[in-house]
C-alpha positions in Angstrom: 0.8 -1.8 -11.9 1.7 0.9 -9.3 5.3 1.6 -8.6 6.1 2.4 -5.0 9.3 4.1 -3.9 10.2 3.0 -0.3 12.8 4.8 1.8 14.0 3.7 5.2 17.0 5.6 6.6 19.7 5.3 3.9 17.9 2.5 2.1 15.7 3.1 -0.9 14.0 0.5 -3.2 11.1 0.1 -5.5 8.2 -2.3 -5.3 5.5 -2.9 -7.9 1.9 -4.0 -7.1 -1.4 -4.2 -8.8 -4.5 -2.9 -7.2 -5.5 -6.4 -6.4 -2.4 -6.7 -4.3 -3.4 -3.7 -2.3 -6.9 -5.2 -1.9 -5.4 -8.5 -0.6 -3.1 -6.6 1.9 -6.1 -4.5 3.0 -8.3 -7.6 3.6 -5.6 -9.1 5.8 -5.1 -5.9 7.8 -8.8 -5.5 8.3 -9.1 -9.0 9.7 -5.8 -9.1 11.7 -5.3 -5.5 12.8 -8.8 -4.1 12.7 -7.9 -1.5 10.1 -10.9 0.6 9.0 -12.4 -1.3 6.0 -13.1 2.0 4.2 -9.5 3.2 4.3 -8.6 1.6 0.9 -9.7 3.6 -2.1 -12.5 1.7 -3.9 -11.9 -0.2 -7.1 -13.6 1.6 -10.0 -14.8 -0.4 -13.0 -15.9 2.3 -15.4 -13.0 4.0 -17.1 -10.5 2.1 -15.1 -7.7 2.6 -17.6 -8.1 6.4 -18.1 -5.0 8.3 -17.3 -6.8 10.7 -14.9 -8.3 7.8 -12.9 -4.9 6.0 -12.7 -3.2 9.1 -11.4 -6.0 9.8 -8.9 -5.9 6.2 -7.6 -2.1 6.3 -7.4 -2.3 9.4 -5.1 -5.0 7.7 -3.1 -3.0 4.5 -2.7 0.0 6.6 -1.6 -2.1 8.3 1.1 -3.3 4.8 2.1 0.2 3.5 2.6 1.3 6.6 4.4 -1.7 6.3 6.7 -0.7 2.7 7.5 2.8 3.6 8.2 1.7 6.4 10.6 -0.7 3.9 12.3 2.2 1.4 12.9 5.1 3.8 13.6 7.4 1.3 15.4 6.8 -2.1 13.9 4.8 -2.7 10.7 2.6 -5.8 10.7 4.3 -8.7 9.0 1.9 -8.6 6.0 2.7 -4.9 5.4 6.4 -5.4 5.9 6.3 -8.2 3.3 4.2 -6.0 0.9 6.8 -3.3 1.1 9.7 -5.8 1.0 11.1 -4.5 4.3 12.4 -8.0 5.0 14.6 -7.9 1.9 16.1 -4.5 2.4 16.1 -3.6 6.1 17.8 -5.7 8.7 
């Protein structure tokens, strides 16, 4: 599970997602918003629980989310907003 700290203005909250959640989000964004299919870091099978791999993937997933937020600076797609729980914390 990856823990994501989200900050919008004065609001801060934490969301938790597994890699499979990122994959599902990515698939929806690729089909709905034509996001580059290679943007999401690949899932690695060998040594998937090693600390170094988890840390590396965590950094890559952070870059992935930052890239998405830069791509949609004004209004995030509904699927991304839901993934980051914007609907629960930002009105």
